[in-house]
C-alpha positions as CSV (number, residue, x, y, z in Angstrom):
1,M,1.6,1.0,-23.4
2,F,4.3,3.4,-24.5
3,S,4.4,5.3,-27.8
4,R,7.4,5.1,-30.1
5,E,8.2,8.7,-29.3
6,K,8.2,8.1,-25.6
7,I,10.5,5.1,-26.0
8,E,12.9,7.2,-28.0
9,Q,12.9,9.7,-25.0
10,F,13.6,6.8,-22.6
11,K,16.8,6.1,-24.5
12,N,18.2,9.4,-23.4
13,I,17.5,8.8,-19.7
14,P,20.1,7.0,-17.4
15,T,18.6,3.7,-16.3
16,P,17.2,2.3,-14.1
17,F,14.5,4.9,-13.4
18,Y,10.9,5.0,-12.1
19,Y,8.3,6.3,-14.5
20,Y,4.9,7.6,-13.3
21,D,1.8,8.2,-15.4
22,L,0.2,11.0,-13.4
23,N,-2.7,11.1,-15.8
24,L,-3.6,7.5,-15.0
25,L,-3.2,8.3,-11.3
26,E,-5.6,11.3,-11.6
27,T,-8.1,9.1,-13.4
28,T,-7.8,6.4,-10.7
29,L,-8.3,9.0,-8.0
30,D,-11.4,10.3,-9.7
31,E,-12.8,6.8,-9.8
32,V,-12.1,5.9,-6.2
33,S,-13.4,9.3,-5.0
34,K,-16.6,9.0,-7.0
35,D,-17.3,5.4,-6.0
36,A,-16.6,6.1,-2.3
37,E,-18.8,9.2,-2.2
38,A,-21.7,7.1,-3.5
39,Y,-21.9,5.5,0.0
40,D,-20.4,8.5,2.0
41,Y,-17.3,6.4,2.6
42,H,-14.0,8.1,3.6
43,V,-10.7,6.9,2.1
44,H,-7.3,7.4,3.6
45,Y,-4.3,6.8,1.3
46,A,-1.7,4.4,2.8
47,L,1.6,6.2,2.4
48,K,3.5,3.0,2.8
49,A,2.6,2.1,-0.8
50,N,4.4,5.1,-2.2
51,S,5.5,8.4,-0.6
52,N,6.9,10.1,-3.7
53,D,6.2,13.8,-3.4
54,E,4.5,14.2,-6.7
55,I,2.3,11.2,-6.0
56,L,1.3,12.6,-2.6
57,N,0.6,16.0,-3.9
58,S,-1.8,14.6,-6.4
59,I,-3.6,12.5,-3.8
60,S,-3.9,15.2,-1.2
61,R,-5.4,17.5,-3.9
62,H,-8.2,15.0,-4.3
63,G,-9.2,15.3,-0.7
64,L,-8.2,11.9,0.6
65,G,-7.0,11.4,4.1
66,A,-3.7,9.8,5.0
67,D,-2.9,6.4,6.6
68,C,0.5,6.5,8.2
69,V,2.7,3.9,9.9
70,S,5.5,6.0,11.1
71,G,6.2,9.5,12.5
72,N,8.0,10.5,9.4
73,E,5.1,9.4,7.3
74,I,2.9,11.8,9.4
75,L,5.3,14.6,8.7
76,R,5.5,13.8,5.0
77,A,1.7,13.8,4.8
78,L,1.5,17.2,6.4
79,E,4.1,18.5,4.0
80,A,2.1,17.2,1.1
81,G,-1.0,19.0,2.1
82,F,-3.0,16.4,4.0
83,D,-5.0,17.9,6.9
84,S,-3.9,16.7,10.3
85,S,-7.5,16.1,11.2
86,D,-7.6,13.5,8.5
87,I,-4.5,11.5,9.4
88,V,-4.7,8.1,11.1
89,F,-1.6,6.5,12.6
90,A,-1.3,2.7,12.6
91,G,1.5,0.3,13.3
92,V,2.3,-2.3,15.9
93,G,5.4,-0.6,17.3
94,K,4.9,3.1,17.6
95,T,7.7,4.8,19.5
96,D,7.2,7.5,22.1
97,E,8.8,10.0,19.7
98,E,6.3,9.0,17.0
99,I,3.3,9.2,19.3
100,N,4.4,12.6,20.4
101,I,4.5,13.7,16.7
102,G,0.9,12.6,16.3
103,L,-0.1,14.3,19.5
104,A,1.7,17.5,18.6
105,H,-0.2,17.8,15.3
106,D,-3.6,16.7,16.7
107,I,-4.1,13.9,14.2
108,F,-7.5,12.3,13.8
109,C,-6.8,9.0,15.3
110,F,-4.2,6.5,16.6
111,N,-5.1,2.9,15.6
112,C,-4.0,1.0,18.7
113,E,-2.8,-2.5,18.6
114,S,-2.2,-3.5,22.2
115,L,-3.1,-2.5,25.8
116,P,0.5,-1.4,26.5
117,E,0.4,0.9,23.6
118,I,-2.9,2.5,24.8
119,E,-1.4,3.0,28.3
120,V,1.7,4.7,26.8
121,I,-0.4,7.0,24.6
122,N,-2.5,7.9,27.7
123,E,0.7,8.8,29.6
124,L,2.1,10.9,26.8
125,A,-1.2,12.7,26.2
126,E,-1.4,13.5,29.9
127,K,2.0,15.2,29.7
128,K,0.8,17.3,26.8
129,G,-2.5,18.1,28.4
130,K,-4.3,16.6,25.4
131,I,-7.0,13.9,24.7
132,A,-5.8,11.3,22.2
133,K,-8.5,9.9,20.0
134,I,-7.9,6.1,19.4
135,A,-9.4,3.2,17.5
136,L,-8.9,-0.3,18.6
137,R,-7.3,-2.4,15.9
138,I,-9.0,-5.8,16.4
139,N,-7.7,-9.0,14.9
140,P,-10.8,-10.5,13.4
141,N,-9.1,-13.8,12.6
142,V,-10.2,-13.7,8.9
143,N,-8.0,-15.4,6.3
144,A,-7.3,-13.0,3.5
145,N,-6.2,-15.8,1.1
146,T,-3.1,-13.9,0.1
147,H,0.6,-14.4,0.5
148,H,1.4,-15.3,4.1
149,Y,3.9,-12.5,4.4
150,I,1.1,-9.9,3.7
151,T,-1.6,-11.5,5.7
152,T,-2.4,-9.5,8.8
153,G,-5.8,-10.5,10.2
154,L,-5.1,-14.0,11.8
155,E,-4.4,-14.7,15.4
156,E,-1.0,-15.9,14.5
157,N,0.0,-12.5,13.1
158,K,1.6,-9.8,15.2
159,F,-1.0,-7.2,14.4
160,G,-4.0,-6.1,16.4
161,I,-5.9,-7.0,19.6
162,N,-7.3,-10.5,19.8
163,I,-11.0,-11.0,20.5
164,W,-10.2,-12.7,23.8
165,E,-8.3,-9.7,25.0
166,L,-11.1,-7.2,24.4
167,E,-12.8,-7.5,27.9
168,G,-9.5,-6.5,29.6
169,V,-8.8,-3.7,27.2
170,V,-12.3,-2.2,27.6
171,E,-12.0,-2.3,31.4
172,A,-8.5,-0.7,31.3
173,L,-9.9,2.2,29.1
174,E,-12.0,3.3,32.0
175,N,-8.8,4.3,33.8
176,C,-7.3,6.1,30.8
177,E,-8.5,9.6,31.3
178,F,-6.6,11.1,28.4
179,I,-7.9,8.6,25.8
180,E,-11.1,8.9,23.8
181,L,-12.3,5.7,22.0
182,V,-13.7,6.8,18.7
183,G,-13.4,3.8,16.4
184,L,-12.8,0.2,15.7
185,H,-10.1,-0.7,13.1
186,F,-9.6,-3.9,11.1
187,H,-7.1,-4.9,8.4
188,I,-6.7,-8.4,7.2
189,G,-4.0,-8.2,4.5
190,S,-2.9,-6.9,1.1
191,Q,-3.3,-7.8,-2.6
192,I,-6.7,-9.4,-2.0
193,T,-8.4,-10.2,-5.3
194,D,-11.2,-12.5,-3.9
195,L,-13.9,-10.0,-2.9
196,S,-15.7,-12.7,-0.9
197,V,-12.9,-12.2,1.7
198,F,-14.3,-8.7,2.4
199,K,-17.8,-10.1,2.9
200,S,-16.3,-12.4,5.5
201,L,-14.7,-9.4,7.1
202,C,-18.0,-7.5,7.2
203,L,-19.8,-10.4,8.9
204,R,-17.0,-10.6,11.5
205,V,-17.1,-6.9,12.1
206,N,-20.9,-7.2,12.6
207,E,-20.3,-9.8,15.3
208,I,-17.7,-7.7,17.0
209,Q,-19.9,-4.6,16.9
210,D,-22.6,-6.6,18.6
211,W,-20.2,-7.5,21.4
212,F,-19.5,-3.8,22.0
213,Y,-23.2,-2.9,21.7
214,E,-24.0,-5.4,24.4
215,R,-21.7,-3.4,26.6
216,K,-23.3,-0.1,25.6
217,I,-20.3,1.0,23.5
218,I,-21.0,2.5,20.1
219,V,-18.1,4.1,18.3
220,S,-18.5,6.8,15.7
221,H,-15.9,5.3,13.2
222,I,-15.5,1.9,11.6
223,N,-12.2,1.5,9.8
224,V,-12.1,-1.6,7.6
225,G,-8.6,-1.2,6.3
226,G,-7.6,-1.7,2.7
227,G,-6.1,-4.6,0.9
228,L,-7.8,-4.4,-2.5
229,G,-5.5,-6.1,-5.0
230,V,-4.5,-5.1,-8.5
231,D,-3.9,-7.1,-11.7
232,Y,-0.2,-7.7,-12.0
233,E,-0.5,-10.3,-14.8
234,N,-2.7,-8.2,-17.2
235,P,-2.2,-4.6,-16.2
236,D,-3.5,-3.1,-19.5
237,D,-6.8,-4.9,-19.1
238,N,-7.4,-3.7,-15.6
239,L,-5.5,-0.4,-15.1
240,I,-8.1,0.8,-12.6
241,P,-9.4,-1.6,-9.9
242,D,-13.1,-2.2,-9.6
243,F,-13.7,0.2,-6.7
244,K,-17.4,0.2,-7.3
245,T,-17.9,-3.5,-6.6
246,Y,-15.4,-3.4,-3.7
247,F,-17.3,-0.6,-1.9
248,K,-20.6,-2.3,-2.7
249,V,-19.6,-5.4,-0.8
250,F,-19.3,-3.2,2.4
251,N,-22.5,-1.4,1.7
252,D,-24.3,-4.8,1.3
253,F,-22.9,-6.6,4.2
254,L,-21.6,-4.2,6.8
255,E,-24.2,-3.4,9.5
256,L,-23.7,0.1,10.9
257,R,-25.1,1.9,13.9
258,S,-26.7,5.3,13.5
259,G,-24.2,8.0,12.6
260,Q,-21.2,5.7,12.1
261,Q,-18.8,6.6,9.3
262,V,-16.8,4.0,7.4
263,H,-13.1,4.5,6.7
264,F,-10.8,2.7,4.2
265,E,-7.0,2.6,3.9
266,L,-6.2,2.1,0.3
267,G,-2.7,2.2,-1.1
268,R,-1.6,-0.3,-3.7
269,S,-5.0,-0.1,-5.6
270,I,-4.6,3.6,-6.0
271,V,-1.0,3.9,-7.2
272,A,0.3,0.5,-8.4
273,Q,-0.6,0.7,-12.1
274,S,0.6,4.3,-12.5
275,G,4.2,3.3,-12.0
276,S,6.8,1.4,-14.1
277,L,10.4,0.6,-13.7
278,I,12.5,1.2,-16.8
279,T,15.7,-0.8,-17.1
280,K,18.3,-1.7,-19.7
281,V,19.9,-5.0,-20.7
282,I,23.6,-5.0,-19.7
283,Y,24.4,-8.4,-20.9
284,V,22.8,-11.5,-22.4
285,K,24.4,-14.6,-20.9
286,K,23.7,-18.1,-22.2
287,G,22.8,-20.7,-19.7
288,V,22.1,-24.4,-19.7
289,N,18.3,-24.3,-19.8
290,T,17.7,-20.6,-20.4
291,N,19.4,-17.4,-21.3
292,F,20.0,-14.7,-18.7
293,A,19.0,-11.2,-19.5
294,I,21.0,-9.2,-17.0
295,V,19.5,-5.8,-16.5
296,D,20.8,-2.8,-14.6
297,A,17.8,-2.7,-12.2
298,G,17.9,-5.0,-9.2
299,M,16.3,-5.8,-6.0
300,T,17.5,-2.4,-4.8
301,E,15.0,-0.8,-7.1
302,L,12.2,-3.4,-6.8
303,L,12.4,-5.7,-3.8
304,R,9.0,-7.4,-4.1
305,P,10.1,-10.4,-6.3
306,A,12.9,-11.2,-4.0
307,L,10.9,-10.6,-0.8
308,Y,7.5,-12.1,-1.7
309,Q,8.3,-14.1,-4.9
310,A,6.0,-11.5,-6.5
311,Y,5.1,-11.4,-10.1
312,H,5.5,-8.3,-12.3
313,K,4.9,-8.3,-16.0
314,I,8.1,-7.7,-18.0
315,E,8.0,-6.3,-21.5
316,P,10.9,-5.4,-23.8
317,L,10.5,-1.8,-25.2
318,T,13.3,-2.4,-27.7
319,F,14.6,-5.8,-29.0
320,V,16.5,-7.5,-31.8
321,S,13.7,-9.5,-33.5
322,N,10.2,-10.9,-32.8
323,T,11.8,-14.4,-32.5
324,A,10.9,-15.5,-29.0
325,K,13.6,-16.9,-26.7
326,R,13.6,-18.0,-23.1
327,Y,15.1,-15.7,-20.5
328,D,15.6,-15.4,-16.8
329,V,15.5,-11.6,-16.3
330,V,17.9,-10.9,-13.4
331,G,19.6,-8.0,-11.8
332,P,23.2,-7.2,-10.9
333,I,23.0,-7.6,-7.2
334,C,25.2,-10.2,-5.5
335,E,22.2,-12.4,-4.4
336,S,20.6,-15.3,-6.2
337,S,17.2,-13.9,-5.2
338,D,17.9,-10.9,-7.4
339,C,15.6,-12.1,-10.1
340,F,12.5,-10.5,-11.7
341,G,11.2,-13.4,-13.7
342,K,12.2,-16.9,-14.7
343,S,11.9,-18.8,-17.9
344,L,10.1,-16.0,-19.7
345,M,9.4,-16.2,-23.4
346,L,10.4,-12.8,-24.8
347,P,11.5,-11.3,-28.1
348,E,15.2,-11.7,-28.7
349,L,17.2,-9.3,-26.6
350,E,20.7,-7.9,-26.8
351,R,22.8,-5.4,-24.9
352,N,21.3,-1.9,-24.4
353,N,17.7,-3.0,-25.1
354,L,15.2,-1.3,-22.9
355,V,12.8,-3.3,-20.7
356,V,9.8,-2.2,-18.6
357,I,8.7,-3.9,-15.4
358,R,5.1,-3.1,-14.9
359,T,2.9,-2.2,-11.9
360,T,5.6,-0.9,-9.7
361,G,3.8,2.2,-8.5
362,A,3.2,0.5,-5.1
363,Y,6.1,-0.9,-3.1
364,G,8.7,-0.1,-5.8
365,E,10.4,3.2,-5.2
366,V,9.3,3.3,-1.5
367,M,11.1,0.0,-0.7
368,A,14.3,1.0,-2.6
369,N,17.6,0.6,-0.9
370,N,21.3,1.2,-1.5
371,Y,22.6,-2.4,-1.0
372,N,25.9,-2.9,-2.8
373,L,26.3,0.9,-2.5
374,R,23.9,1.3,-5.4
375,E,22.9,4.8,-6.5
376,T,19.2,5.8,-5.8
377,A,17.2,5.6,-9.0
378,A,15.5,8.8,-10.2
379,A,11.8,9.3,-10.9
380,Y,10.3,10.8,-14.1
381,Y,6.7,11.7,-14.8
382,E,4.7,11.7,-18.0
383,R,4.3,15.4,-18.1
384,E,8.1,15.7,-18.4
385,L,8.1,13.4,-21.4
386,V,5.8,14.2,-24.2
387,G,4.7,11.6,-26.8
């Protein structure tokens, strides 16, 4: 993936650091924009995947909307050039302060997850003399077949309004004078690689639309969320996800009413492959069944393996010889879960060898923390490093 010249440049940068290939990001954005436009679909970028300023600036220039899950994400999106009329605000626990941020900036839509939330937004909108546009986030009870920590569309999850609650919510909306229902919102999980799951979502959305239609309710916007997965195991073979096939599933199976616009909230699939975490071997420690390659990056720079037992491909950029040895690649944090990969066959490593952890553009830098009073890792971009 990296040229010899670039690796030489990496040797002069204090590790660990995040490295972003903005050229790949631009190509990915071109692809997702082109494939969405084929069906007149509208894509909102999910800031929770990566809110790095350079990343956001690139995405906003491509005309995508923003999907935010906090008041600060709304403010960051506005700073990066996203139009307030193209910002949706999701999240199961919006505070009054965050709702007021959305109201103050006249954002496109609040994706509402409960009746109490709708009632609070109505009260706050009344105080400001505004009408708040909302979409009902409905829990479709569709299994995303992904890690249980990132499944969001089952009745057992905390997210969304359950089907059996809809009658009461619709009745209550009649008394919410400062609310305008403009959409229905669905999101079933993340890192979904089985596209048949999205067909199941479409069929469920069709049933739910029929329920609303029977009550003479037709909304103008259908938001089907995101969740499209990326290839963590073979990133070079699939640097850009198959957006064309993904969008075609919705075109083939989602039944729309006249004038309805379809919205997506894509994050990981747009930014994941453009980011890498570069780290350095501090020590090689011999163990009983394996060697330990102790690197200077830890769960403070990439939390996903510790949090989700997530896999990231690990590749040495420099090494002693091509002779393969078995390693656990671990970080310096005082937790046994601070491990990036176990029992990996890698070229022989020694102190100061550089290692790259791939596909960290999503949920890498954005989830970084300062546990153990660690310094915040810097970010570098391909335009700053030539070669």
